C-alpha positions, 0 to 999 in steps of 0.5 A: 499500499502506498503512503499516499493512499487514503485510509479509513477505519472500520469497527464497532466502536472506539473500544473495539479493535479497528482495521485500517484499509484502502479507501476503495475497499470501504463498501459504500452500501449495505445489501439485505444480507439475509435476502442476498444469502437465501437468493443465492444459496437456494439457487440450483444454478451453480456458480462457475468455479473459474469466475470465483478463482479468477477473482480470489486468486488472480485479481485480488492479489494483484490489486492488494499486493503485499497487503493482500493477506491482512485486508483479506483477513479484515474482509473476512471479519466484515463478511461475518458481520454481514452474515452472522450464523447462530450455531456451528452447524450453521457455520459448516453449512455456510462454509459448504455453500460458499465453496470454502470447504468442509469445516469441522470443529476439533476442540472447543474451550473457553478461550480457544476454538480450533477448526479444521478445514478440508475438502476439494476447494482446499485441495484444488487451490493448494494444487494450482497455487503456490501459496494459497491464501486462506486469510478470508476464512480465518478472519471470518471465523474470528469474527463469528466467534467474537459475535456469538461470544461478545468478546474480541477474538482473533484467529490464526492458521496453525497448520496447513498442507495441500489437503487441510488446514487448522485455524485456531480462534483465541477468545479474549474474555478480558476484552468484551465488545461493548455498545454493540447490538447483536445482529440477527443470524441469517436463516440458513438454507438447507437442501430439501431431501425428499424421502420416498417411503413407498416400497417398489412394487414387486414384479408381477 
């Protein structure tokens, strides 16, 4: 980032850790997140993997340069505020729907949550990109914990290979988030499975 770039601060309030990001990354409008999510999550037309990867791993790193990882971490936190989920099950479903991979909660304590992210998206990006960046997912998990526990939370990748990575979220109970109204969680769209209770007719 050049020194001449205009910066803005984002965050909940003065008591909450804020991020400094380029002015062109400060969103100018607010989408109706639940309607936005349900419209696309419930759409049977699958998004092109190529179009997503071009944005994620070709365009954004070029735009952001050396600041890419830090800004993607902040962007993940911002997305978590726009799309808060109510439970770990909803979080797992959301990761699957966004194409981020298969998320599993490994361990949970009062001050530490460890997730493992695997699946085809992780393997594909690791096979085609020299150093794939997963800071968007890392920031998203950090802020989801902050929203649900109401304490400042930060996350980092503690293990990564070509097939999986582990993300540890540290919860700081000494830094409660104040003057913040909890957002209403989005209503997760789940695939409808039709069960056929009728037994096939025996051949005459």
